[in-house]
N, C-alpha and C positions, 0 to 999 in steps of 0.2 A: 739374407732373407728379406723379403719385402716388409715394409712397415706402413701401416695406414693410421691416420690420426682421426680420432673421434672425440667429440666434446661431451662431457658429462655435465648436465645442468642440475646442480645439486638441490635446488629449491623449487623445481617445477617438474610436473609430470608430463612428459611428451612420450607417449608409448602406444602400443597396439591395443592393449586391453587394460581396463580398470574395473576392479570389482569392489563390492561393498565390504566394509570392515567386518572382520570375523574373528572368532576365537580359534586358534590353531594348535593349541597345546597337544590335543589328541592325535595330531598328524605325526608327531615325533615319537612313535612307538616302536617296540621291538618284541618279537616273539622269543620265548625261552625254551622252545622244544629241545629236549636232550641236554640243555645247558647244565643242569644240576647233576646229571650223570657224569659228565666229562670235565666240568670246570668246578674247581673247589673254591667256595667262598672264603675259606681260611687262607687262600693264596692272596696276600695283600696286593700283589702286582695286578692280578686280575680284578679283584674287588674294587680297588681304588680307581682303576681305569674305567670301570663301568660307572662309578660315581661321577668321574670327571666327564664322561659322555653326557651326563645329565638327561637321561631319558624321562619323558613326561608320561609315558604309558608303557606297561609291560603286560604281555599276554601269557596266560597259564591255563592248562598244562602245555598247550601247543596244538598243532594240527592233528596228525595221525595219533600221537600219544594221547591227545585230549579225547579222542573218540572212545578210548578204552580205559581211561583213568578211573580209579576207585579211591575215594577218600578214606584215609586212615591206614591204607596198606603200605608196605615198604616201597620206596621209589614211587612208581606210578600205579602200584596196586593192580597190575594186570591180572586178568582172568583169561588164561589161554583158551579155555573152552568157548568163552564168549567171542574171542577173536576168530577162532575156527568157524564159528557159526555165521559170522557176518562178513568176513574178509576173505576174498578169493585171491588176493594179491600176495605180496611178499612181507606183509607186516608181521605175520606170526614169527617168521625167522628173525626179523628185525627186533621184535619185542623180546624174544629170548636172548638176543645179543645184548640188549639194554639191561636185562635182568642179570646176565652173567657179569657185565661190567660193574653194575651196582654191587653185586656180591663180592666181586674181587676187591672193590674199594671199601668194603665193610659198611655199605649204606643200608641201614635198617629203618630209617625214618621216612616219613611221607615227604616228598619233595616240595609240598606246599609250604613247609616250614622254611626251606631255603628261599623259596619265592618271596615269602613275607619279609624275610630278613633283607632281601635285595630291594623290594618295593619300599620298605621303610627307610633304608639307607639312601635311596635316590629320591625319596618323596614323590614317587610316581603313582599315578592312578593305575587301575588294572582292568583288563578285560578277561573274562573267564569262559572256557569252552565246556559245554555239557556233553557227557556221555549219553547219547540218545538211545542206546540199546538197553540200558540196565533198568530203567523205570524205578530208580531209587531216590532217596533224599540226599544223594551226594552233593548236588549243586547247592542245596540249601545249607549244608554243612560248610561248603566252601565260602558261600556268601557270609554266613555267620562268622566264620573265622576272619574274613577280611574286616568286617565291622568291628569285631573284638580288638583288632589291631589298628583301628582308626585309618584304614585304607579305603580310599574312595573307589567305587566301582563305576567305570564308565559304561560298561555294558556286558551282556552275556550273549555268547554265540551258541545258537542251537545246532551244534555239530560242526564238522569241518569236512568239506569236499565230499559230502555224502552222495553226490551225483556221479562219482567216479564208477567206472565200469566194474571194478572188482566188488563193489557192493551190489550192483545190479545183477552180477552173475550169481550171487547168493539169494536172489529173489527180492532184494530190497527196492521198493518203488516209492514214487512220490506220495502215494496214499499212506504207506507206512510212515513216511517222514511227517506228513501233516498230522497224523494221529499222535505221534510222539511230541510234535511241536505244541499242539494244543494242551497235551498233558503237562508238559514242563512250563509252558507259559502261565497256565492257571496256578501251578505250584509256586512259581517265582513271584507272580504279581500278588498272590494272596499273602506271601511273606513280606514283600516290599514292592508296592505298586510303582515306585519311582524308578526302579531299575529298567533300563532300556534293553530291548531284546532284538537281536538280529537273526535273520533266516538266511540259509545258504541258497544262493542263486546258482543256476547251471551255466556253463560256458555258452557263448553265443556262436553264431555262424554255422549251425547245423541245418539239415534239410527240414522242411516244414513239419513233418510228423515225427521227427526224431524225439526220443524220450526227454532230451534236454529242453526242447521247446515246450513239450507237454508239462514238464516240471515247472518251468517259469510261468507258463500260462495259468496253471492251477493256483500257484502261490500268489500271483498278481491279483487274483479275484478275492483274496482274503485280506483282512485288515487287522490281525491280532498283533502284528510285529511293528517295531519302530524303525528298523533299518534293514538294508540288504547287504549281504556279505559277498564280496568278490575277491578273487585271488588274481594276481597280476604278475606274469612272468614273460616279458617280451622276448621273442625268439629272433635272434639276429644271426644265428649260425644255421646254415642249411643242413638238414639231416633229420634224424628221428628223435623226438622228445616224448617223455612220459612223466607226468606228474611233476613238472617243473625242472626235470633233469634231462640233459642231453644223453641219449644212449648210443647214438651213432652220429658222427660229424663229418661233413664234406668240406674239404679245403678247396676253395674256388680260385685262389690266386697263388702263384708260385712265390711271390714276394710277401713276406710277413707284414711289411709296411702297407702294401696294397690291400692285403686281407683285412687288416684292422681299420683301414680307411673305409672299406666296404661296410664293416660292422658299425663304424661311427655314423655313416650316412643312414644306415637302417635305424639306428637309435634316434637320430634327428627326425626322420620321417615318422617314427613311432610317437614322439612327443608332439609333433606339429599336427598330425592327422589321426593316427590310429587310436591313441590313448583318449583324446577328447571325444572321438566318435563312439568308442566303446562305452565310456561312462554315460554319455548322453543317451545311448540305447537302453542301458540298464535303468536309468532315471525315468525314462518314458515308459518302459515296460511295467515298472513297479510304481507307477502313479506318483512320481516325485518324492519317493522315500529317500532319506539320506543313504549314502553309500559308505560302507566300511570295507576298506581293503586290508584284511587281516593277515595277508601274506603278500609280499612283493619282493622282487629281486630280478636280476637278469635270469633268463633261462640258464640254469646252473651248468657250468662246463669248466673243465680245467684249462681250456684255452683262454677264456675271457675272465675267469675267476681270479681274484687277487691281483688285478692289473690296474693301470692308470685309467683305462677305459671304464672299468667298473666303478672306480672312484668318481669319475665325472658323472656317470649314470646315477649314482645314489643321490648326489646333490641336485642334479637336474630333475629327478623324479619328485623330490620333496618340494623344490621351488615351483615346478609346474603344477603340482597339486595345490599349492597355496595360491598361485597366481591365476590359474585358468580353470580350476575344477572345484568351485565352491559347493558343488553337490557332495563332495567327499568330506566327511566330517571326522574320519578316524582312519589311521593306517598303522600297521605294525610290520616292520621290516623282518624278513625271514633270512637270517636268524642271528640271535645274539651270540651264542657259543655252542660248540659241539666238537666233532672230530672231522667234519667235512672240510674240503679245501676251498670250494667255490662259493658257498653260501654264507657261512657264519663269519662274524667279525673276529671272534676269538676261536682259535683251534687249539685243542689240547693235543700237543705232539710230544709223545714219550715223556709225559708228566711235565712238560714245559709249555707254557701258553704262548702260542704263535699269534701275533697280531697281524691282521690283514689290511690291505690297502684302503679299505672303506672306513677304518676307525678314525683317522685324523680328519678326513672330510666331514664325517658326521659330527665330530667334536667341534670343528670350526663353525658349522652352520647351526649348532644347537642353540646358540644365543637367541636367534629370532623366535624360537618357540616358547620363550618366556614373555614375549610381548603380549599386550592386550590390545584389542581392537585393531587388528592388523589388516592392511590392504597391500596389494602387490601388483606389479606390472611386469610385463616382459616385452623386450624388443630385440629383434634379430638385427644386429648391427651390420653383419655380413654373413654369408653362408657359413654356418658352423661357429659363429661368434654370437653369444647371447648375453644380454644385459638384463638382470632382474633388479628391480627396485622394491624395497620393503619399507613400509611406513607403519608407525605406531601412532594412533590417534591423529592421523593426518600429518605427522611429522616424519620426514624422510630419515631413516636410521641407517640403512645399509644399501650398498650396491654390490651385487655379486655378478662377476663376469666369468663365463665359461667359454673356454677356447678348445674346440675339437680339432683345430687345424694345426699344420706345421709351420705357420707364419706368425711373426711378431706383429703386434699392433700397439700403437701409442694412444693412450687415453689422456686427455687434458683434464687436470684437476682444477683448473680455473682458480688457482691460488688459494684453494680451500685446504686447510689442514685436515688430514685424514690418517687413520691407521689402516694398514693393509697387511693381510695374511695371505700368502700364496702357496699352493701345492702344485707341483708340476713335475714333468718327466720328459726325457728325450724322446721316448717312444710310447705310443698308446699301450703297447703290450709289456712295458716294463713292470716288474714286480718288486716289492720291497723286500728287505731282509726280515728276519723274524720279529723285529721291533715295529714293523708296519710303516716305517717312514720312507716316503719318497722324497724328492727334493722340496725344500721349503724356504720361504723368504718372508721376513717380517719387517715392516717399515713403520716407524712411529712418527707422528706429526709431519707427514709427508705432504708436499704441496706442488711438486714438479710434475711434468708429464710422466705417466706411469707406463712402463713397457710391459705389455701383456705378452708373456712368452708362449711358445707353442704348448699345446696339451696341458692346460692349466686351469685351476680353480682359484679365483681371486675374490677374497672377501674384504670389502672396503667398509670401514666403520667411520661414520661421521662424528 
């Protein structure tokens, strides 16, 4: 294979973009939807691995489950009549399945207790989702419980994905949403005026008079909120998608290698053009309000889920958010744990926790989210080869090199001693065993030319 040599200048910044120093701890967040139904905190293998992941932010109760959560009930405290009233989709069936699973496991406690245990063990801040339909004091009870347990609240989400069609089919409109937003905002701010509140934005790209545009337009004229909530699921597989999940997939290439090369090129295009354009649009529509991405992942599919490509994607997403999108102040990856194959980091499989390909990449990069006053740059060394430099207080701390290609590259270390951790695979579509491990390489006090192998994540620590 061809090898190309690039020089890394460790004490100077020569790059495409440089941004102001910022606090980035809230970028390294994870949603916990369904996690406590399927993953047992008494399982030390699972519990200790989450602690080693070192999340800085955790989301509760989650997306769809958050819309119907009731404080003090068993599990998520679902009211099936409430779900029937507001949801024309499949959540009623899903909620009953969650309740059956909880009953089978003997869960009679409120999952907020598990969440608090996990937040305290990881020393994570939290973001809470409000049930916007109930008009109760549940959110105040949730906030009070966090404060009683010395857990810092980064923000409150006024619902999740309430612009979706299955709410609209039940008659739920932007006027209903604004009414409940004003009700809960007053309630929360009267209780604690320092708590930041985010509102749900509608997806972009619709025709002028589409209800999504009306939704965004009406909210943009109001100023009671502190941030705008966006969900991000880049679609790289042709076919039909619904609510972040591929429902029908079209295979475009006979060769699996070529198929995944196509997916990789689409991801690169997403990061270079589509992602920054979308964030800029939201930022402008909502008058420069901070953006919270409280769910993000690849559009979920068994084809790309739990692969080396998804491992590259999650690192790339976080780094791009830090380097190029300082309008984004908070993100939570969807999802920490559950029984799904393509979304969650941990999957409970026949009472055994299966670890997916995203775990170790997240674990490697978690270090930078402990830094203070961070600045970052990105440079495309060659098509599909990206170099990110991360500094703390203007001191260069890490270089992360992502290789989407099937070619090797030599990087000169300029005789500087560094530590290097690499994750790589022979194919973009390779999947790990149940332990979540792809190929890895660790080099200590290394000063020679570094061989960047194909399909790899390379974390260089100075």
